N, C-alpha and C positions, 0 to 999 in steps of 0.2 A: 779720475778718466771718467764712471759715471754715477751719475747721480739718480739715487731712487728717492722720490717722495713718501714720508709715511702715512699711511691709512689712516683715515678717521678716527676707526676702531680701536686702535691699538691703546689708545689711554679709558678705554672701559664700552660706551657703546650699550647701558643697559638699560636705556628708557624703555625699548619692545618686553624684554624682561618684565619691569615694575607693573608696566599697564598691566601687560598677561595676570602679574600678582593682584591686585589692584581690584581687577575685573572678575577674577574669580573670589576676593574676599567680599566685593560687591554682592558677586549671586549667593555668597554663601549667611550674606549678613541679610537679603531679603529672605532667605529660606525660613532663616530665624522669626523673622519680624521685625528684624534693626531695623527698619526705611532711613531714618538718619543716617547711620552707619553704611549704611547702601547708597544713598545718594552722592554723599561725597564720596566714598571712593569710586563712583562712577565719573565722578567729576576729574579725580584726580589719574583714573586710567582716560578718559579724551584728551586730557591736557597732557600726558607724558604721548600718546599716540601722534598725537599734531606734531610735539615736537620732534621725535621720531619722521615723521613723514618729510617733514622743513630739512631736515638733518642727511635727510638720504637725498633729495632733492639735490643740496647742493652739494652732495659727496657728486653724484653722475654727473652736474655740470662743469665743477673743478678733475 
């Protein structure tokens, strides 16, 4: 009778979660003085946030 679309978040959607994890890791690494690890962690967190934003916009448009 009625068909319902499954939301995009059913399969995971942990990009924002992992972005926060890498952000916290970057802050801890910067506090300890490991600037290389902090920089890489911030880049990974930035990529995850961008992926999250793109997927959120796509989900809103669908």
